[in-house]
C-alpha positions as CSV (number, residue, x, y, z in Angstrom):
1,X,-20.8,197.5,-30.0
2,X,-22.9,194.5,-31.2
3,X,-26.3,196.3,-31.7
4,X,-27.2,199.6,-32.2
5,X,-30.3,201.5,-33.1
6,X,-30.3,205.2,-33.9
7,X,-33.2,207.6,-34.1
8,X,-35.9,204.6,-34.8
9,X,-39.3,205.7,-36.1
10,X,-42.2,203.1,-36.4
11,X,-46.2,203.1,-36.6
12,X,-48.5,200.5,-36.8
13,X,-50.9,202.9,-38.6
14,X,-50.7,206.8,-38.8
15,X,-53.2,206.9,-35.9
16,X,-51.4,204.1,-33.8
17,X,-47.7,205.7,-33.5
18,X,-45.2,203.4,-31.6
19,X,-41.5,204.5,-31.5
20,X,-40.4,208.0,-32.0
21,X,-36.5,208.5,-32.4
22,X,-35.6,205.7,-30.2
23,X,-32.2,205.0,-29.8
24,X,-30.3,202.1,-28.1
25,X,-27.0,200.2,-27.7
26,X,-26.6,196.5,-26.7
27,X,-22.7,195.3,-26.1
28,X,-21.5,191.6,-26.4
29,X,-21.9,189.1,-23.7
30,X,-24.7,190.8,-21.9
31,X,-28.0,189.8,-20.7
32,X,-30.4,192.5,-21.0
33,X,-34.2,192.8,-20.2
34,X,-36.9,194.9,-22.2
35,X,-39.2,195.8,-19.6
36,X,-42.6,197.3,-19.5
37,X,-46.3,197.0,-19.5
38,X,-48.0,195.0,-22.3
39,X,-48.3,197.1,-25.4
40,X,-45.4,199.1,-24.5
41,X,-43.5,197.8,-27.7
42,X,-41.6,195.1,-26.4
43,X,-42.3,192.3,-28.6
44,X,-42.5,194.9,-31.7
45,X,-38.8,195.9,-30.9
46,X,-37.5,192.4,-31.1
47,X,-39.3,191.9,-34.5
48,X,-37.8,195.1,-35.9
49,X,-34.4,194.2,-34.5
50,X,-35.0,190.7,-36.1
51,X,-36.0,192.3,-39.5
52,X,-39.7,191.1,-39.6
53,X,-40.9,194.7,-39.6
54,X,-40.3,197.5,-41.5
55,X,-39.5,200.9,-39.8
56,X,-40.0,204.4,-41.3
57,X,-36.8,206.3,-40.2
58,X,-33.7,205.5,-38.5
59,X,-31.4,202.9,-38.8
60,X,-30.4,199.4,-37.2
61,X,-27.1,198.3,-37.0
62,X,-26.0,194.8,-36.2
63,X,-22.4,194.0,-36.2
64,X,-21.6,197.0,-37.8
65,X,-23.9,196.5,-40.8
66,X,-27.1,197.9,-41.4
67,X,-30.2,195.7,-41.2
68,X,-32.9,195.5,-43.6
69,X,-36.7,194.8,-43.0
70,X,-39.0,192.5,-44.9
71,X,-39.3,194.9,-47.9
72,X,-35.6,194.6,-48.4
73,X,-34.3,191.1,-47.3
74,X,-36.2,187.9,-48.7
75,X,-35.5,185.7,-45.9
76,X,-36.4,187.4,-42.3
77,X,-33.6,187.8,-40.1
78,X,-30.0,188.4,-39.7
79,X,-26.7,185.9,-39.6
80,X,-25.4,185.5,-35.9
81,X,-29.0,186.6,-34.9
82,X,-31.9,184.2,-33.2
83,X,-35.6,185.2,-32.6
84,X,-37.6,182.9,-30.3
85,X,-41.2,184.5,-30.8
86,X,-44.3,183.6,-28.8
87,X,-45.4,180.9,-31.8
88,X,-42.5,178.4,-32.0
89,X,-42.5,177.1,-35.3
90,X,-41.6,173.8,-34.8
91,X,-41.2,170.9,-37.4
92,X,-44.5,169.0,-36.6
93,X,-43.5,165.7,-38.0
94,X,-39.9,165.9,-36.4
95,X,-38.8,164.9,-33.0
96,X,-37.8,167.0,-30.3
97,X,-34.0,166.1,-30.8
98,X,-34.6,166.4,-34.6
99,X,-35.8,170.0,-34.3
100,X,-33.1,171.3,-32.1
101,X,-30.4,169.6,-34.5
102,X,-32.4,171.5,-37.6
103,X,-29.6,173.9,-38.1
104,X,-26.7,171.9,-36.6
105,X,-24.1,170.5,-39.7
106,X,-24.4,166.6,-40.4
107,X,-20.5,166.2,-41.2
108,X,-19.7,165.0,-37.6
109,X,-22.9,163.3,-36.5
110,X,-21.5,162.2,-33.4
111,X,-20.9,166.0,-32.3
112,X,-24.4,166.6,-33.4
113,X,-25.7,164.3,-31.5
114,X,-23.6,165.4,-28.2
115,X,-24.8,169.2,-29.1
116,X,-28.3,168.1,-29.0
117,X,-28.1,166.5,-25.9
118,X,-26.2,169.3,-24.3
119,X,-28.8,172.0,-25.2
120,X,-31.8,169.5,-24.3
121,X,-29.8,169.4,-21.1
122,X,-30.0,173.4,-20.7
123,X,-33.7,173.4,-21.2
124,X,-34.8,170.4,-19.4
125,X,-35.9,168.6,-22.1
126,X,-33.8,165.5,-22.4
127,X,-36.4,162.8,-21.7
128,X,-38.6,164.0,-24.5
129,X,-35.7,163.7,-27.1
130,X,-37.9,161.4,-29.2
131,X,-41.3,163.2,-28.8
132,X,-43.1,164.7,-31.6
133,X,-44.2,168.4,-30.8
134,X,-48.0,167.7,-30.8
135,X,-47.6,165.9,-27.8
136,X,-45.7,168.7,-26.0
137,X,-47.3,171.6,-23.8
138,X,-46.9,175.4,-24.9
139,X,-44.1,175.6,-22.5
140,X,-42.2,172.6,-23.6
141,X,-42.4,173.9,-27.2
142,X,-41.1,176.9,-26.1
143,X,-38.1,175.3,-24.4
144,X,-37.3,173.4,-27.6
145,X,-37.5,176.6,-29.8
146,X,-35.0,177.9,-27.3
147,X,-32.6,174.9,-27.8
148,X,-32.9,175.2,-31.4
149,X,-31.8,178.9,-31.8
150,X,-28.9,178.3,-29.5
151,X,-27.7,175.6,-31.4
152,X,-26.4,177.9,-34.2
153,X,-24.7,179.8,-31.5
154,X,-25.9,183.3,-32.3
155,X,-24.2,186.3,-31.3
156,X,-27.5,188.0,-30.1
157,X,-30.4,185.9,-29.0
158,X,-33.8,187.6,-28.8
159,X,-36.5,185.8,-26.7
160,X,-39.9,186.9,-26.4
161,X,-41.3,186.1,-22.7
162,X,-39.6,182.9,-22.6
163,X,-40.9,181.9,-19.4
164,X,-44.5,182.7,-19.8
165,X,-46.0,179.5,-20.5
166,X,-43.6,177.7,-17.6
167,X,-44.8,176.2,-14.1
168,X,-43.0,178.0,-11.2
169,X,-40.6,175.0,-10.9
170,X,-39.7,174.6,-14.5
171,X,-39.0,178.6,-14.4
172,X,-36.4,178.2,-11.7
173,X,-34.4,175.6,-13.5
174,X,-34.6,177.3,-17.1
175,X,-33.4,180.3,-16.0
176,X,-30.5,179.3,-14.2
177,X,-29.3,176.8,-16.8
178,X,-30.1,179.3,-20.0
179,X,-28.3,182.4,-18.3
180,X,-25.2,180.6,-16.9
181,X,-25.0,178.9,-20.7
182,X,-25.5,182.1,-22.6
183,X,-22.5,183.9,-20.1
184,X,-20.4,180.9,-21.0
185,X,-20.8,180.9,-24.3
186,X,-20.6,184.8,-24.7
187,X,-23.7,185.1,-26.3
188,X,-25.8,188.7,-25.9
189,X,-29.4,188.0,-24.8
190,X,-32.0,190.7,-25.3
191,X,-35.2,189.4,-23.3
192,X,-38.8,191.0,-22.8
193,X,-40.6,189.9,-19.6
194,X,-43.4,190.8,-17.5
195,X,-41.4,189.0,-14.7
196,X,-38.5,191.3,-14.0
197,X,-38.1,190.6,-10.4
198,X,-37.6,186.9,-11.3
199,X,-34.9,187.4,-13.8
200,X,-33.3,190.1,-12.1
201,X,-30.1,188.6,-10.5
202,X,-29.0,187.3,-14.0
203,X,-29.4,190.7,-15.5
204,X,-26.6,193.0,-16.4
205,X,-29.1,195.8,-18.0
206,X,-32.9,196.8,-18.0
207,X,-34.3,198.7,-20.7
208,X,-37.8,200.3,-19.6
209,X,-40.5,200.8,-22.7
210,X,-43.5,202.8,-22.1
211,X,-45.9,203.4,-24.9
212,X,-42.8,203.3,-27.6
213,X,-40.7,205.5,-25.5
214,X,-37.4,204.6,-23.6
215,X,-38.0,205.9,-20.1
216,X,-34.6,204.2,-18.3
217,X,-31.6,202.3,-19.2
218,X,-29.8,201.1,-16.3
219,X,-28.3,198.5,-14.4
220,X,-30.7,196.3,-12.3
221,X,-29.8,197.7,-9.1
222,X,-29.6,201.4,-10.4
223,X,-33.3,201.0,-12.0
224,X,-34.7,199.4,-8.5
225,X,-33.2,201.5,-6.2
226,X,-33.9,204.6,-8.4
227,X,-36.6,204.1,-10.5
228,X,-37.6,207.0,-13.0
229,X,-40.8,207.4,-12.4
230,X,-43.9,205.4,-10.8
231,X,-44.5,203.3,-13.7
232,X,-40.9,202.0,-13.7
233,X,-41.2,201.8,-9.7
234,X,-44.2,199.5,-10.5
235,X,-42.8,197.1,-12.7
236,X,-41.0,195.4,-9.7
237,X,-44.1,194.6,-7.9
238,X,-46.3,196.6,-5.4
239,X,-45.0,200.5,-4.4
240,X,-45.7,202.9,-1.9
241,X,-45.9,206.2,-3.8
242,X,-45.7,209.8,-1.9
243,X,-46.2,213.3,-4.0
244,X,-43.2,215.6,-3.3
245,X,-45.3,217.6,-0.8
246,X,-45.7,214.7,1.2
247,X,-42.0,213.9,0.9
248,X,-41.3,217.3,2.4
249,X,-44.0,217.4,4.9
250,X,-43.1,213.6,6.4
251,X,-39.2,214.3,5.9
252,X,-38.9,211.3,3.6
253,X,-35.7,210.9,1.9
254,X,-37.5,209.6,-1.3
255,X,-40.8,209.4,-3.3
256,X,-41.1,205.5,-3.8
257,X,-41.0,202.8,-0.9
258,X,-41.3,199.1,-1.5
259,X,-43.4,197.4,1.0
260,X,-40.2,195.9,2.7
261,X,-38.7,199.4,3.0
262,X,-41.5,200.3,5.7
263,X,-40.8,198.7,8.9
264,X,-42.2,198.6,12.7
265,X,-40.4,200.8,15.2
266,X,-41.6,201.8,18.5
267,X,-40.0,205.3,17.5
268,X,-41.7,205.8,14.5
269,X,-45.0,207.4,13.4
270,X,-48.5,205.7,14.2
271,X,-50.5,203.9,11.6
272,X,-53.9,202.0,11.5
273,X,-53.8,198.3,10.7
274,X,-56.6,197.9,8.0
275,X,-55.4,194.3,6.9
276,X,-52.7,191.7,7.6
277,X,-52.7,188.6,5.5
278,X,-50.1,185.5,5.5
279,X,-48.4,185.6,2.2
280,X,-45.2,182.8,2.6
281,X,-42.1,184.5,3.8
282,X,-44.1,187.7,5.2
283,X,-47.6,188.9,6.0
284,X,-49.1,191.1,3.6
285,X,-50.0,194.1,5.5
286,X,-52.4,197.4,4.3
287,X,-51.8,200.2,7.1
288,X,-53.6,203.8,7.0
289,X,-51.0,206.3,7.7
290,X,-51.9,209.9,7.9
291,X,-54.8,209.4,5.5
292,X,-52.3,207.5,3.1
293,X,-53.1,203.6,2.3
294,X,-49.7,201.7,2.4
295,X,-48.7,198.5,2.0
296,X,-45.9,196.9,3.9
297,X,-44.3,193.5,4.8
298,X,-44.1,192.3,8.3
299,X,-42.9,189.5,10.4
300,X,-46.4,188.4,11.8
301,X,-50.0,189.2,11.8
302,X,-50.7,192.6,13.0
303,X,-54.0,194.1,14.2
304,X,-54.9,197.7,15.7
305,X,-52.2,200.1,15.4
306,X,-48.2,200.0,14.7
307,X,-45.7,202.7,14.9
308,X,-43.7,202.2,11.6
309,X,-40.6,204.0,9.9
310,X,-39.5,204.5,6.3
311,X,-35.9,203.0,5.7
């Protein structure tokens, strides 16, 4: 067990309580997402794990040793652990390559140079190796910070919204290279994200927080197919929610249906089309079904009425 959190309590103030008796385990070599709405505690939990905040009660154990908060630890952070927060803390007068190599030994300069080049390739910043941080965008600075954190080969890497400042094409490139690299090096990765669907193919585990409470902790498929509640389901995008009464009345198998799980079928039940808009790979379609508005994905633009089934 790489990381273990037992009975953790934390509050920003007496009237702003966040974590109450939080328990969590992280195994070695896993890629894990912290998911939840803004304010649910994702960034705070990463700061607590890294030792930037003091907690009230409970314990955080990393590699079998109790971690300490800033009151007991003069230098924040733990050995074999790195955090890349949303303030990137780069050295302003050092080049990108110098920033990435900050923590790498100078004993073998050729090996250091090769390592820096490899890490810049992982984050897609090779062409900016001699550039100063002030000439980089926020997304580029973020990628340099990730490369620098990887340079020490941490056992646990904590990333706070690492793709938030990247355009779509860069996200695709960075995600694949980064996740493949940490798997290859057996680095455990705990990543907070609002974009759970975009990183899901690489995840081993999804931890869902809601107002400081751990709501669900499962593998991606289990979390997606069997969300604990409406809050969890909506983290994956739009979802159609039925009450237990509606479920029984319509003889449905479950309460939550994603748009692609509602299909047109001549043997289905009638629904009136309210809107149908082109959305790339599908048409985003809104229908009225038994006084309930539903969202479904269709292959073509729809009008008037259709018959639908629930998969």
